[in-house]
N, CA, C and O atoms as a GROMACS GRO file, in nm:
protein
  348
    1MET      N    1  -6.878   7.374   5.520
    1MET     CA    2  -6.782   7.477   5.490
    1MET      C    3  -6.643   7.416   5.480
    1MET      O    4  -6.607   7.328   5.557
    2LEU      N    5  -6.567   7.462   5.386
    2LEU     CA    6  -6.430   7.417   5.373
    2LEU      C    7  -6.345   7.479   5.483
    2LEU      O    8  -6.363   7.597   5.517
    3PRO      N    9  -6.253   7.403   5.540
    3PRO     CA   10  -6.162   7.459   5.641
    3PRO      C   11  -6.071   7.566   5.580
    3PRO      O   12  -6.048   7.570   5.459
    4ASP      N   13  -6.019   7.651   5.666
    4ASP     CA   14  -5.920   7.753   5.630
    4ASP      C   15  -5.968   7.855   5.527
    4ASP      O   16  -5.888   7.904   5.447
    5GLN      N   17  -6.095   7.888   5.528
    5GLN     CA   18  -6.146   7.992   5.439
    5GLN      C   19  -6.102   8.128   5.492
    5GLN      O   20  -6.138   8.164   5.604
    6PRO      N   21  -6.025   8.204   5.417
    6PRO     CA   22  -5.972   8.331   5.469
    6PRO      C   23  -6.080   8.435   5.498
    6PRO      O   24  -6.056   8.528   5.574
    7THR      N   25  -6.197   8.421   5.438
    7THR     CA   26  -6.303   8.519   5.462
    7THR      C   27  -6.381   8.491   5.590
    7THR      O   28  -6.465   8.572   5.629
    8GLN      N   29  -6.356   8.378   5.655
    8GLN     CA   30  -6.427   8.340   5.777
    8GLN      C   31  -6.343   8.375   5.900
    8GLN      O   32  -6.220   8.371   5.895
    9PRO      N   33  -6.410   8.407   6.013
    9PRO     CA   34  -6.336   8.429   6.137
    9PRO      C   35  -6.259   8.302   6.175
    9PRO      O   36  -6.300   8.192   6.137
   10PRO      N   37  -6.150   8.315   6.248
   10PRO     CA   38  -6.066   8.199   6.284
   10PRO      C   39  -6.142   8.084   6.351
   10PRO      O   40  -6.106   7.968   6.332
   11ILE      N   41  -6.246   8.114   6.429
   11ILE     CA   42  -6.318   8.006   6.497
   11ILE      C   43  -6.388   7.912   6.399
   11ILE      O   44  -6.420   7.799   6.436
   12PHE      N   45  -6.412   7.956   6.276
   12PHE     CA   46  -6.477   7.873   6.175
   12PHE      C   47  -6.379   7.808   6.079
   12PHE      O   48  -6.422   7.733   5.990
   13GLN      N   49  -6.250   7.833   6.093
   13GLN     CA   50  -6.152   7.784   5.996
   13GLN      C   51  -6.101   7.644   6.026
   13GLN      O   52  -6.053   7.576   5.935
   14LYS      N   53  -6.111   7.598   6.150
   14LYS     CA   54  -6.059   7.467   6.184
   14LYS      C   55  -6.144   7.357   6.121
   14LYS      O   56  -6.266   7.369   6.115
   15PRO      N   57  -6.080   7.250   6.073
   15PRO     CA   58  -6.157   7.138   6.020
   15PRO      C   59  -6.233   7.068   6.133
   15PRO      O   60  -6.187   7.065   6.247
   16HIS      N   61  -6.346   7.015   6.102
   16HIS     CA   62  -6.428   6.942   6.198
   16HIS      C   63  -6.435   6.797   6.154
   16HIS      O   64  -6.452   6.769   6.035
   17ALA      N   65  -6.422   6.704   6.248
   17ALA     CA   66  -6.426   6.561   6.212
   17ALA      C   67  -6.563   6.519   6.162
   17ALA      O   68  -6.574   6.422   6.087
   18GLY      N   69  -6.666   6.590   6.202
   18GLY     CA   70  -6.800   6.561   6.153
   18GLY      C   71  -6.866   6.440   6.213
   18GLY      O   72  -6.980   6.409   6.179
   19GLU      N   73  -6.800   6.370   6.302
   19GLU     CA   74  -6.855   6.248   6.359
   19GLU      C   75  -6.976   6.278   6.446
   19GLU      O   76  -6.970   6.360   6.538
   20GLY      N   77  -7.085   6.212   6.415
   20GLY     CA   78  -7.206   6.224   6.495
   20GLY      C   79  -7.291   6.345   6.466
   20GLY      O   80  -7.392   6.366   6.533
   21VAL      N   81  -7.254   6.426   6.369
   21VAL     CA   82  -7.330   6.547   6.338
   21VAL      C   83  -7.416   6.521   6.214
   21VAL      O   84  -7.365   6.489   6.106
   22ILE      N   85  -7.548   6.534   6.232
   22ILE     CA   86  -7.642   6.519   6.121
   22ILE      C   87  -7.744   6.632   6.132
   22ILE      O   88  -7.807   6.648   6.236
   23PHE      N   89  -7.760   6.707   6.026
   23PHE     CA   90  -7.864   6.809   6.020
   23PHE      C   91  -7.970   6.760   5.924
   23PHE      O   92  -7.938   6.710   5.816
   24SER      N   93  -8.096   6.773   5.962
   24SER     CA   94  -8.207   6.740   5.872
   24SER      C   95  -8.265   6.870   5.819
   24SER      O   96  -8.298   6.961   5.895
   25LEU      N   97  -8.276   6.878   5.688
   25LEU     CA   98  -8.333   6.994   5.622
   25LEU      C   99  -8.458   6.951   5.548
   25LEU      O  100  -8.452   6.867   5.458
   26GLU      N  101  -8.572   7.009   5.585
   26GLU     CA  102  -8.697   6.972   5.520
   26GLU      C  103  -8.715   7.054   5.393
   26GLU      O  104  -8.699   7.176   5.392
   27VAL      N  105  -8.750   6.984   5.285
   27VAL     CA  106  -8.772   7.048   5.156
   27VAL      C  107  -8.910   7.009   5.105
   27VAL      O  108  -8.970   6.912   5.153
   28GLU      N  109  -8.960   7.083   5.009
   28GLU     CA  110  -9.090   7.051   4.950
   28GLU      C  111  -9.080   6.942   4.844
   28GLU      O  112  -9.177   6.870   4.820
   29ASP      N  113  -8.964   6.929   4.781
   29ASP     CA  114  -8.948   6.834   4.671
   29ASP      C  115  -8.810   6.767   4.680
   29ASP      O  116  -8.711   6.820   4.632
   30ALA      N  117  -8.806   6.650   4.743
   30ALA     CA  118  -8.680   6.577   4.761
   30ALA      C  119  -8.621   6.533   4.627
   30ALA      O  120  -8.499   6.530   4.612
   31ASP      N  121  -8.706   6.501   4.531
   31ASP     CA  122  -8.656   6.458   4.400
   31ASP      C  123  -8.580   6.572   4.332
   31ASP      O  124  -8.473   6.550   4.274
   32ALA      N  125  -8.635   6.694   4.338
   32ALA     CA  126  -8.568   6.809   4.278
   32ALA      C  127  -8.438   6.841   4.352
   32ALA      O  128  -8.337   6.873   4.289
   33ALA      N  129  -8.440   6.832   4.485
   33ALA     CA  130  -8.320   6.857   4.563
   33ALA      C  131  -8.212   6.753   4.532
   33ALA      O  132  -8.094   6.786   4.524
   34PHE      N  133  -8.253   6.627   4.515
   34PHE     CA  134  -8.159   6.521   4.481
   34PHE      C  135  -8.096   6.547   4.344
   34PHE      O  136  -7.975   6.531   4.326
   35ALA      N  137  -8.179   6.586   4.248
   35ALA     CA  138  -8.127   6.616   4.114
   35ALA      C  139  -8.027   6.732   4.120
   35ALA      O  140  -7.924   6.728   4.053
   36ALA      N  141  -8.056   6.833   4.200
   36ALA     CA  142  -7.964   6.947   4.214
   36ALA      C  143  -7.834   6.902   4.279
   36ALA      O  144  -7.727   6.944   4.236
   37ALA      N  145  -7.842   6.818   4.382
   37ALA     CA  146  -7.722   6.768   4.450
   37ALA      C  147  -7.634   6.688   4.354
   37ALA      O  148  -7.512   6.703   4.354
   38LYS      N  149  -7.697   6.603   4.273
   38LYS     CA  150  -7.622   6.524   4.176
   38LYS      C  151  -7.558   6.613   4.070
   38LYS      O  152  -7.444   6.589   4.030
   39SER      N  153  -7.630   6.714   4.025
   39SER     CA  154  -7.577   6.802   3.920
   39SER      C  155  -7.458   6.882   3.968
   39SER      O  156  -7.374   6.925   3.888
   40LYS      N  157  -7.449   6.903   4.100
   40LYS     CA  158  -7.336   6.977   4.158
   40LYS      C  159  -7.227   6.884   4.208
   40LYS      O  160  -7.130   6.929   4.270
   41SER      N  161  -7.242   6.754   4.182
   41SER     CA  162  -7.144   6.652   4.224
   41SER      C  163  -7.118   6.653   4.375
   41SER      O  164  -7.005   6.632   4.419
   42LEU      N  165  -7.225   6.678   4.454
   42LEU     CA  166  -7.211   6.671   4.599
   42LEU      C  167  -7.191   6.526   4.640
   42LEU      O  168  -7.229   6.434   4.568
   43LYS      N  169  -7.131   6.506   4.756
   43LYS     CA  170  -7.102   6.370   4.803
   43LYS      C  171  -7.230   6.309   4.862
   43LYS      O  172  -7.266   6.338   4.976
   44ILE      N  173  -7.297   6.226   4.784
   44ILE     CA  174  -7.420   6.161   4.827
   44ILE      C  175  -7.383   6.031   4.898
   44ILE      O  176  -7.322   5.942   4.839
   45VAL      N  177  -7.421   6.021   5.026
   45VAL     CA  178  -7.385   5.904   5.105
   45VAL      C  179  -7.505   5.813   5.131
   45VAL      O  180  -7.489   5.701   5.179
   46LEU      N  181  -7.625   5.861   5.100
   46LEU     CA  182  -7.747   5.780   5.107
   46LEU      C  183  -7.832   5.821   4.988
   46LEU      O  184  -7.874   5.937   4.978
   47GLU      N  185  -7.857   5.728   4.898
   47GLU     CA  186  -7.935   5.758   4.778
   47GLU      C  187  -8.080   5.792   4.814
   47GLU      O  188  -8.128   5.756   4.921
   48LEU      N  189  -8.146   5.862   4.726
   48LEU     CA  190  -8.285   5.902   4.744
   48LEU      C  191  -8.372   5.779   4.766
   48LEU      O  192  -8.364   5.681   4.691
   49ARG      N  193  -8.455   5.784   4.869
   49ARG     CA  194  -8.542   5.670   4.901
   49ARG      C  195  -8.664   5.718   4.977
   49ARG      O  196  -8.663   5.825   5.037
   50SER      N  197  -8.768   5.637   4.974
   50SER     CA  198  -8.890   5.665   5.050
   50SER      C  199  -8.899   5.567   5.165
   50SER      O  200  -8.876   5.447   5.148
   51GLU      N  201  -8.934   5.620   5.283
   51GLU     CA  202  -8.946   5.538   5.403
   51GLU      C  203  -9.093   5.526   5.441
   51GLU      O  204  -9.170   5.621   5.426
   52ASP      N  205  -9.134   5.409   5.489
   52ASP     CA  206  -9.273   5.384   5.524
   52ASP      C  207  -9.324   5.478   5.633
   52ASP      O  208  -9.445   5.502   5.642
   53TRP      N  209  -9.234   5.532   5.715
   53TRP     CA  210  -9.279   5.619   5.824
   53TRP      C  211  -9.310   5.762   5.777
   53TRP      O  212  -9.346   5.847   5.858
   54GLY      N  213  -9.295   5.789   5.647
   54GLY     CA  214  -9.341   5.916   5.592
   54GLY      C  215  -9.232   6.014   5.553
   54GLY      O  216  -9.250   6.135   5.565
   55GLN      N  217  -9.120   5.963   5.507
   55GLN     CA  218  -9.014   6.050   5.460
   55GLN      C  219  -8.957   6.002   5.328
   55GLN      O  220  -8.934   5.882   5.308
   56ARG      N  221  -8.936   6.096   5.238
   56ARG     CA  222  -8.857   6.071   5.117
   56ARG      C  223  -8.731   6.154   5.139
   56ARG      O  224  -8.740   6.275   5.160
   57HIS      N  225  -8.616   6.090   5.134
   57HIS     CA  226  -8.495   6.162   5.171
   57HIS      C  227  -8.370   6.102   5.108
   57HIS      O  228  -8.370   5.992   5.052
   58PHE      N  229  -8.263   6.180   5.119
   58PHE     CA  230  -8.128   6.136   5.083
   58PHE      C  231  -8.033   6.211   5.175
   58PHE      O  232  -8.072   6.306   5.243
   59CYS      N  233  -7.908   6.168   5.176
   59CYS     CA  234  -7.812   6.230   5.267
   59CYS      C  235  -7.683   6.264   5.191
   59CYS      O  236  -7.632   6.184   5.113
   60ILE      N  237  -7.634   6.384   5.217
   60ILE     CA  238  -7.506   6.426   5.161
   60ILE      C  239  -7.408   6.452   5.276
   60ILE      O  240  -7.449   6.465   5.392
   61GLN      N  241  -7.280   6.459   5.243
   61GLN     CA  242  -7.176   6.484   5.343
   61GLN      C  243  -7.093   6.603   5.295
   61GLN      O  244  -7.048   6.607   5.181
   62ASP      N  245  -7.074   6.700   5.385
   62ASP     CA  246  -6.995   6.817   5.347
   62ASP      C  247  -6.846   6.787   5.360
   62ASP      O  248  -6.810   6.680   5.409
   63PRO      N  249  -6.758   6.879   5.317
   63PRO     CA  250  -6.613   6.852   5.320
   63PRO      C  251  -6.557   6.821   5.458
   63PRO      O  252  -6.451   6.760   5.468
   64ASN      N  253  -6.625   6.862   5.566
   64ASN     CA  254  -6.580   6.834   5.702
   64ASN      C  255  -6.636   6.704   5.755
   64ASN      O  256  -6.601   6.663   5.866
   65GLY      N  257  -6.722   6.637   5.680
   65GLY     CA  258  -6.780   6.512   5.726
   65GLY      C  259  -6.917   6.525   5.790
   65GLY      O  260  -6.975   6.425   5.832
   66VAL      N  261  -6.971   6.647   5.797
   66VAL     CA  262  -7.104   6.668   5.854
   66VAL      C  263  -7.208   6.616   5.754
   66VAL      O  264  -7.200   6.644   5.634
   67HIS      N  265  -7.305   6.542   5.805
   67HIS     CA  266  -7.410   6.486   5.720
   67HIS      C  267  -7.532   6.578   5.717
   67HIS      O  268  -7.572   6.634   5.819
   68LEU      N  269  -7.590   6.592   5.600
   68LEU     CA  270  -7.713   6.667   5.580
   68LEU      C  271  -7.817   6.572   5.524
   68LEU      O  272  -7.802   6.520   5.414
   69ASP      N  273  -7.922   6.549   5.601
   69ASP     CA  274  -8.032   6.461   5.559
   69ASP      C  275  -8.139   6.551   5.499
   69ASP      O  276  -8.203   6.628   5.571
   70ILE      N  277  -8.159   6.542   5.370
   70ILE     CA  278  -8.255   6.626   5.298
   70ILE      C  279  -8.387   6.549   5.293
   70ILE      O  280  -8.394   6.441   5.234
   71VAL      N  281  -8.492   6.604   5.357
   71VAL     CA  282  -8.614   6.528   5.385
   71VAL      C  283  -8.739   6.598   5.330
   71VAL      O  284  -8.756   6.719   5.343
   72GLN      N  285  -8.824   6.518   5.269
   72GLN     CA  286  -8.960   6.560   5.230
   72GLN      C  287  -9.056   6.470   5.305
   72GLN      O  288  -9.046   6.348   5.297
   73SER      N  289  -9.149   6.530   5.377
   73SER     CA  290  -9.247   6.451   5.454
   73SER      C  291  -9.368   6.418   5.367
   73SER      O  292  -9.408   6.496   5.281
   74PHE      N  293  -9.426   6.300   5.393
   74PHE     CA  294  -9.552   6.262   5.330
   74PHE      C  295  -9.628   6.173   5.427
   74PHE      O  296  -9.576   6.139   5.533
   75GLU      N  297  -9.748   6.136   5.392
   75GLU     CA  298  -9.832   6.053   5.479
   75GLU      C  299  -9.768   5.916   5.500
   75GLU      O  300  -9.735   5.848   5.403
   76PRO      N  301  -9.749   5.874   5.626
   76PRO     CA  302  -9.689   5.743   5.651
   76PRO      C  303  -9.784   5.630   5.610
   76PRO      O  304  -9.904   5.651   5.595
   77THR      N  305  -9.728   5.510   5.594
   77THR     CA  306  -9.812   5.395   5.563
   77THR      C  307  -9.898   5.362   5.685
   77THR      O  308  -9.873   5.411   5.795
   78GLU      N  309  -9.997   5.280   5.664
   78GLU     CA  310 -10.090   5.242   5.771
   78GLU      C  311 -10.016   5.184   5.892
   78GLU      O  312 -10.054   5.209   6.006
   79ALA      N  313  -9.911   5.107   5.868
   79ALA     CA  314  -9.837   5.044   5.977
   79ALA      C  315  -9.774   5.147   6.071
   79ALA      O  316  -9.755   5.118   6.189
   80TYR      N  317  -9.740   5.266   6.020
   80TYR     CA  318  -9.676   5.369   6.102
   80TYR      C  319  -9.771   5.480   6.144
   80TYR      O  320  -9.738   5.560   6.231
   81ARG      N  321  -9.888   5.487   6.083
   81ARG     CA  322  -9.982   5.597   6.108
   81ARG      C  323 -10.020   5.610   6.257
   81ARG      O  324 -10.038   5.721   6.306
   82SER      N  325 -10.032   5.498   6.328
   82SER     CA  326 -10.073   5.503   6.468
   82SER      C  327  -9.964   5.562   6.557
   82SER      O  328  -9.991   5.596   6.672
   83ASP      N  329  -9.841   5.575   6.506
   83ASP     CA  330  -9.732   5.635   6.583
   83ASP      C  331  -9.739   5.787   6.585
   83ASP      O  332  -9.664   5.852   6.659
   84TYR      N  333  -9.827   5.846   6.505
   84TYR     CA  334  -9.838   5.991   6.495
   84TYR      C  335  -9.963   6.038   6.568
   84TYR      O  336 -10.065   5.969   6.570
   85VAL      N  337  -9.955   6.156   6.627
   85VAL     CA  338 -10.068   6.215   6.698
   85VAL      C  339 -10.138   6.311   6.603
   85VAL      O  340 -10.074   6.398   6.544
   86SER      N  341 -10.268   6.295   6.589
   86SER     CA  342 -10.346   6.388   6.505
   86SER      C  343 -10.403   6.498   6.593
   86SER      O  344 -10.447   6.473   6.705
   87GLU      N  345 -10.401   6.619   6.541
   87GLU     CA  346 -10.457   6.732   6.616
   87GLU      C  347 -10.579   6.785   6.546
   87GLU      O  348 -10.641   6.880   6.594
   0.00000   0.00000   0.00000
């Protein structure tokens, strides 16, 4: 959220340094979310990538510095599979 939005209550208007704040948002299609983020010229601070532990993700930063990690889960590689509990 942008600071000083007149439509927001005063407690939400102060700028936030954003240090140490990361929200992870799980999506069904990280590639589509990445394309949407790029088309809107959002501040991408980590390019789209796949991780062996079972995540395809990228990270954006909002105007206050808060990071949003946009994540799609998939089956981890064999090296990481034993770290997960099957039910």
